[in-house]
C-alpha positions as CSV (number, residue, x, y, z in Angstrom):
1,X,18.9,-20.2,11.5
2,X,17.8,-19.9,15.1
3,X,14.3,-21.2,15.7
4,X,11.8,-18.6,17.0
5,X,11.1,-18.7,20.7
6,X,8.1,-20.7,21.7
7,X,4.9,-18.8,22.4
8,X,3.3,-19.6,25.7
9,X,-0.5,-19.7,25.5
10,X,-2.3,-17.2,27.7
11,X,-3.9,-18.4,30.9
12,X,-7.6,-19.2,30.5
13,X,-8.8,-16.6,32.9
14,X,-12.3,-15.2,33.0
15,X,-10.9,-11.9,31.8
16,X,-9.3,-13.6,28.8
17,X,-12.5,-15.3,27.8
18,X,-14.5,-12.1,28.1
19,X,-12.0,-9.8,26.3
20,X,-10.4,-11.3,23.2
21,X,-8.3,-8.2,22.8
22,X,-6.1,-9.7,25.5
23,X,-4.9,-12.0,22.8
24,X,-3.4,-9.0,21.1
25,X,-1.8,-7.9,24.4
26,X,-0.2,-11.4,24.7
27,X,1.1,-11.3,21.1
28,X,2.4,-7.7,21.6
29,X,4.4,-9.0,24.6
30,X,6.0,-11.7,22.5
31,X,6.9,-9.3,19.7
32,X,8.2,-6.7,22.1
33,X,10.3,-9.2,24.0
34,X,11.9,-10.3,20.6
35,X,12.9,-6.7,20.0
36,X,10.9,-6.4,16.8
37,X,9.4,-3.0,17.7
38,X,12.8,-1.4,18.1
39,X,13.8,1.2,15.5
40,X,16.3,0.1,12.8
41,X,18.0,3.4,12.2
42,X,21.1,1.8,10.7
43,X,19.1,-0.2,8.2
44,X,17.0,2.8,7.2
45,X,20.1,5.0,6.9
46,X,21.6,2.6,4.4
47,X,18.3,2.1,2.5
48,X,17.4,5.8,2.3
49,X,21.0,6.7,1.2
50,X,21.1,4.0,-1.5
51,X,17.7,4.8,-2.8
52,X,18.4,8.6,-3.0
53,X,21.8,8.0,-4.6
54,X,20.3,5.7,-7.3
55,X,17.5,8.2,-7.9
56,X,20.0,11.0,-8.3
57,X,22.1,8.9,-10.6
58,X,19.0,8.3,-12.7
59,X,18.3,12.0,-12.9
60,X,21.9,12.6,-14.1
61,X,21.6,9.8,-16.6
62,X,18.3,11.3,-17.9
63,X,20.0,14.6,-18.6
64,X,23.1,13.0,-20.2
65,X,21.0,10.7,-22.5
66,X,19.1,13.7,-23.8
67,X,16.4,13.6,-26.5
68,X,16.2,10.0,-27.3
69,X,13.5,7.3,-27.5
70,X,15.8,5.3,-25.3
71,X,14.4,7.5,-22.5
72,X,11.4,5.2,-22.4
73,X,13.7,2.8,-20.6
74,X,14.6,5.6,-18.2
75,X,10.8,6.1,-17.7
76,X,10.6,2.5,-16.5
77,X,13.5,3.1,-14.1
78,X,11.7,6.2,-12.7
79,X,8.4,4.3,-12.3
80,X,10.3,1.8,-10.1
81,X,12.1,4.5,-8.1
82,X,8.9,6.6,-7.6
83,X,7.3,3.5,-6.0
84,X,10.4,2.8,-3.9
85,X,10.3,6.4,-2.6
86,X,6.6,6.0,-1.9
87,X,7.4,2.9,0.2
88,X,9.8,5.0,2.3
89,X,7.2,7.7,2.7
90,X,4.8,5.0,3.8
91,X,7.3,3.8,6.4
92,X,7.8,7.3,7.7
93,X,4.1,7.8,8.0
94,X,3.8,4.8,10.2
95,X,6.6,6.1,12.5
96,X,8.9,3.2,11.5
97,X,12.1,5.2,10.7
98,X,12.7,7.9,13.4
99,X,11.8,8.2,17.0
100,X,9.4,11.2,17.0
101,X,6.2,11.7,15.0
102,X,7.3,15.1,13.9
103,X,10.6,13.9,12.5
104,X,8.9,11.1,10.6
105,X,6.3,13.5,9.2
106,X,9.1,15.8,7.9
107,X,10.8,12.8,6.3
108,X,7.5,11.6,4.9
109,X,6.8,14.9,3.3
110,X,10.2,14.9,1.6
111,X,9.5,11.5,0.0
112,X,6.0,12.5,-0.9
113,X,7.3,15.6,-2.5
114,X,9.7,13.6,-4.7
115,X,6.9,11.3,-5.8
116,X,4.4,14.1,-6.3
117,X,1.6,13.2,-3.9
118,X,0.2,14.9,-0.8
119,X,1.5,13.3,2.4
120,X,-1.2,14.8,4.5
121,X,-4.0,13.5,2.3
122,X,-2.5,10.1,2.1
123,X,-1.9,9.9,5.9
124,X,-5.6,10.7,6.5
125,X,-6.8,8.1,4.0
126,X,-4.3,5.4,5.1
127,X,-5.0,5.9,8.8
128,X,-8.7,5.3,8.2
129,X,-7.8,2.2,6.2
130,X,-5.7,0.8,9.0
131,X,-8.4,1.4,11.6
132,X,-11.0,-0.4,9.6
133,X,-9.5,-2.7,7.0
134,X,-12.1,-4.1,4.6
135,X,-14.9,-2.4,6.5
136,X,-17.6,-2.0,3.9
137,X,-18.5,1.6,5.0
138,X,-15.3,2.9,6.7
139,X,-12.4,1.6,4.7
140,X,-11.6,4.3,2.0
141,X,-9.6,1.6,0.0
142,X,-13.0,-0.1,-0.7
143,X,-14.5,3.2,-1.9
144,X,-13.4,3.2,-5.6
145,X,-16.4,4.0,-7.7
146,X,-15.1,2.5,-10.9
147,X,-14.7,-1.0,-9.2
148,X,-16.9,-3.0,-6.9
149,X,-15.4,-5.1,-4.1
150,X,-18.6,-6.5,-2.6
151,X,-21.9,-7.7,-4.0
152,X,-23.6,-4.7,-2.3
153,X,-21.3,-2.2,-4.1
154,X,-22.0,-4.0,-7.4
155,X,-25.8,-3.6,-7.0
156,X,-25.4,0.1,-6.6
157,X,-23.4,0.7,-9.8
158,X,-25.1,2.3,-12.7
159,X,-24.2,3.5,-16.2
160,X,-20.5,3.4,-17.1
161,X,-19.3,2.3,-13.7
162,X,-21.8,-0.6,-13.9
163,X,-20.1,-1.7,-17.1
164,X,-16.6,-1.4,-15.5
165,X,-17.7,-3.4,-12.5
166,X,-19.2,-6.1,-14.7
167,X,-15.8,-6.6,-16.5
168,X,-13.6,-5.4,-13.6
169,X,-11.4,-8.6,-13.5
170,X,-10.3,-8.0,-17.1
171,X,-10.0,-4.3,-16.6
172,X,-8.1,-4.4,-13.3
173,X,-4.5,-4.2,-14.6
174,X,-5.3,-1.8,-17.5
175,X,-7.1,0.5,-15.0
176,X,-4.0,0.6,-12.8
177,X,-2.2,2.5,-15.6
178,X,-4.3,5.5,-14.5
179,X,-3.6,5.0,-10.8
180,X,-0.5,7.2,-10.8
181,X,-2.3,10.1,-12.4
182,X,-5.2,9.6,-10.0
183,X,-2.9,9.9,-7.0
184,X,-1.4,13.2,-8.4
185,X,-4.8,14.6,-9.2
186,X,-6.4,13.6,-5.9
187,X,-3.5,15.2,-4.1
188,X,-4.0,18.4,-5.9
189,X,-7.7,18.4,-5.1
190,X,-7.0,17.7,-1.4
191,X,-4.4,20.5,-1.1
192,X,-6.8,22.9,-2.9
193,X,-9.6,22.0,-0.4
194,X,-7.1,22.2,2.5
195,X,-7.9,18.8,3.9
196,X,-4.7,18.4,5.8
197,X,-2.2,20.0,8.2
198,X,0.6,22.2,6.9
199,X,-1.4,23.0,3.8
200,X,1.0,25.7,2.6
201,X,4.0,23.4,2.8
202,X,2.0,20.6,1.0
203,X,1.1,23.1,-1.7
204,X,4.7,24.3,-2.2
205,X,6.0,20.7,-2.3
206,X,3.3,19.6,-4.8
207,X,3.7,22.6,-7.0
208,X,7.5,22.2,-7.0
209,X,7.2,18.6,-8.0
210,X,4.8,19.3,-10.9
211,X,6.7,22.3,-12.2
212,X,10.1,20.8,-11.8
213,X,9.0,17.5,-13.4
214,X,7.3,19.0,-16.4
215,X,10.1,21.6,-17.0
216,X,12.8,18.9,-16.8
217,X,10.9,16.5,-19.2
218,X,10.1,19.1,-21.8
219,X,13.5,20.9,-21.5
220,X,15.4,17.7,-22.2
221,X,13.0,15.9,-24.5
222,X,11.2,16.8,-27.7
223,X,7.4,17.0,-27.3
224,X,6.6,13.5,-28.7
225,X,9.3,11.8,-26.6
226,X,8.3,13.8,-23.6
227,X,4.6,12.8,-23.8
228,X,5.6,9.1,-24.3
229,X,8.0,9.4,-21.3
230,X,5.3,10.7,-19.1
231,X,2.8,8.1,-20.2
232,X,5.2,5.2,-19.5
233,X,6.5,6.7,-16.3
234,X,3.1,7.5,-14.8
235,X,1.4,4.4,-16.2
236,X,3.9,1.9,-14.8
237,X,4.1,3.8,-11.5
238,X,0.4,3.3,-11.1
239,X,0.7,-0.4,-12.0
240,X,3.5,-0.9,-9.6
241,X,1.7,0.9,-6.8
242,X,-1.5,-1.0,-7.4
243,X,0.2,-4.4,-7.6
244,X,1.9,-3.6,-4.3
245,X,-1.1,-2.6,-2.3
246,X,-4.0,-4.6,-3.8
247,X,-2.9,-8.2,-2.8
248,X,-3.0,-7.4,0.9
249,X,-6.8,-7.2,1.3
250,X,-8.6,-7.6,-2.0
251,X,-10.5,-10.9,-2.0
252,X,-10.4,-11.2,1.8
253,X,-13.5,-11.1,4.0
254,X,-15.2,-7.8,4.5
255,X,-17.3,-6.8,7.5
256,X,-19.7,-4.2,8.9
257,X,-20.1,-2.7,12.4
258,X,-22.4,-5.6,13.3
259,X,-19.9,-8.3,12.2
260,X,-16.6,-6.7,13.2
261,X,-14.5,-9.1,15.4
262,X,-11.9,-7.9,18.0
263,X,-8.8,-6.0,16.9
264,X,-6.4,-8.9,16.4
265,X,-8.9,-11.0,14.4
266,X,-10.1,-8.0,12.4
267,X,-6.6,-7.2,11.2
268,X,-5.5,-10.9,10.6
269,X,-8.7,-12.1,8.9
270,X,-9.0,-9.2,6.5
271,X,-5.3,-9.4,5.4
272,X,-3.3,-11.7,3.2
273,X,0.5,-12.3,3.1
274,X,2.4,-12.9,0.0
275,X,5.1,-15.5,0.3
276,X,8.6,-15.2,-1.2
277,X,12.2,-14.4,-0.5
278,X,13.9,-11.1,0.6
279,X,13.5,-9.9,-3.0
280,X,9.8,-9.9,-2.6
281,X,10.2,-7.9,0.6
282,X,12.1,-5.2,-1.3
283,X,9.9,-5.3,-4.4
284,X,6.7,-4.8,-2.4
285,X,8.1,-2.6,0.2
286,X,7.4,-5.0,3.0
287,X,3.7,-5.0,2.2
288,X,3.9,-8.7,1.4
289,X,3.9,-9.1,5.2
290,X,0.5,-7.5,5.4
291,X,-0.8,-9.3,8.5
292,X,2.2,-8.3,10.6
293,X,2.2,-4.8,9.2
294,X,-1.5,-4.3,10.1
295,X,-1.0,-5.7,13.6
296,X,2.1,-3.6,14.3
297,X,2.1,-0.6,11.8
298,X,5.1,1.0,13.5
299,X,7.3,-2.1,13.2
300,X,10.3,-1.4,11.0
301,X,9.9,-3.0,7.6
302,X,13.1,-5.0,8.1
303,X,11.6,-6.8,11.2
304,X,8.4,-7.9,9.5
305,X,9.9,-11.2,8.1
306,X,11.2,-12.1,11.6
307,X,7.8,-11.4,13.1
308,X,6.0,-13.6,10.6
309,X,6.7,-17.0,12.2
310,X,5.8,-15.7,15.7
311,X,2.5,-14.2,14.5
312,X,1.6,-17.3,12.4
313,X,2.3,-19.7,15.3
314,X,0.3,-17.5,17.7
315,X,-2.7,-17.5,15.3
316,X,-2.5,-21.3,14.8
317,X,-2.6,-21.8,18.5
318,X,-5.8,-19.9,18.7
319,X,-7.5,-21.2,15.6
320,X,-7.2,-17.9,13.7
321,X,-6.9,-18.4,10.0
322,X,-3.6,-17.0,8.7
323,X,-3.8,-16.4,4.9
324,X,-0.7,-16.6,2.8
325,X,0.1,-17.6,-0.8
326,X,2.6,-17.1,-3.5
327,X,3.0,-14.0,-5.6
328,X,1.2,-15.3,-8.7
329,X,-1.5,-17.0,-6.6
330,X,-2.2,-13.7,-4.8
331,X,-3.1,-11.9,-8.0
332,X,-5.2,-14.9,-9.1
333,X,-7.2,-14.5,-5.8
334,X,-7.7,-10.8,-6.5
335,X,-8.9,-11.3,-10.0
336,X,-11.1,-14.3,-9.1
337,X,-12.8,-12.2,-6.4
338,X,-13.4,-9.3,-8.8
339,X,-14.8,-11.7,-11.4
340,X,-17.2,-13.2,-8.8
341,X,-18.4,-9.8,-7.5
342,X,-19.3,-8.8,-11.1
343,X,-21.0,-12.1,-11.9
344,X,-24.6,-11.0,-10.8
345,X,-24.3,-7.9,-13.1
346,X,-23.3,-10.1,-16.0
347,X,-26.1,-12.5,-15.3
348,X,-28.7,-9.8,-15.1
349,X,-27.6,-8.3,-18.4
350,X,-27.5,-11.8,-20.0
351,X,-31.1,-12.4,-19.0
352,X,-32.5,-9.2,-20.5
C-alpha cells in the first residue's frame, strides 16, 4: 500500500492566525490534489446496477415464494435493501454521483421513491444538519422530542417524553423500530404541506410507493403474514437506518452560536468515525467516515477511506481532536451519553 503524501503545514502568516478557516482551505488543497473530490462514475455505475439487480431479484423471489411465513426472511432482506437504496439517495443528494445538481436530484428522487420517503423533505432537513452539526438550536437531528441529547433538552421534557428521556438509553434501540414508519409518515406530512420543490412529483412518487407496496404485500400474502411482513420490514429498516446515522454525532460535543468554532473544527469536533474494514464502509454506506463526509459532503463514498489518513494527519498536526473507535464501542458511547443526559431526571424522581 502506498503511503499517503505528506501534508505540509501552512505558513504561519498573520492571515492564518486571524482566520482559522484557512486551515480548511489548506486541507481542501491536499484533498483536491489527491484527486479525492473527482467523481467515481464507474464505481457508482457498478454499485447502482448491482443494488437494483439484487433488489429486483428480491421482488421476484417475493412473488415466487408466495404466501408463506418464510417471507419474514424476505422482509429482513428488504429492510437491508431499503437502507442500501437510501444510502444511494443520500449520495445523490450530496452530488456525489453525477456532475450536475439536477441530474443528482433526479436520481435521488428515484431512490427515495423506491424507499418511500420524500427526497425534498429529507434534503432540506439534512442540509440544515450539515450546516450546523450538533448545534443545540439549529441541528434538526437533535430535535427529537421523545429523546434528549443535552441536559437542557432533558430539563424541558414533561409528561410521557420526560419518562422516555429518563430511560432513553434502554429505550433507544426499541424506539428505532418505529423510525421507518416515522420517516414515511413525516414524508407524507411534508408533501401534504408542500414544504419542498417539485411537490407534485414528490406526491406521485410517494403515493406510488405506498399503493404499490401495500397492494403487492396483501395480494401475495394472507393478512396475518402481510401484517407480520410489514412489521418486520419497517421495524428493521428503522433500526438499520438509526444504527447507521446515530454513531456519527450522538455523544459528541454540542455547541451554540456563542461557542461555535470555525468550519473545520466544528465539523471535526462534532463528528465521530467508526473504524473497521471495507465491509463496514458498505454496511454503513460510508457514514462510518463521518468526519471526512462532513468536511467534504460531495466526496464520492468510495474516496472517503482514502481521505481518512490525510484528514487525520492534518488534524493531528494542528492539535484538533479526531474521534474514532470501533463499531461496538461507538454504540457504547451513544448509549452512555443518553444514560448520562437522563441522569438528572432519574435523580429528581428518586428524591421525591
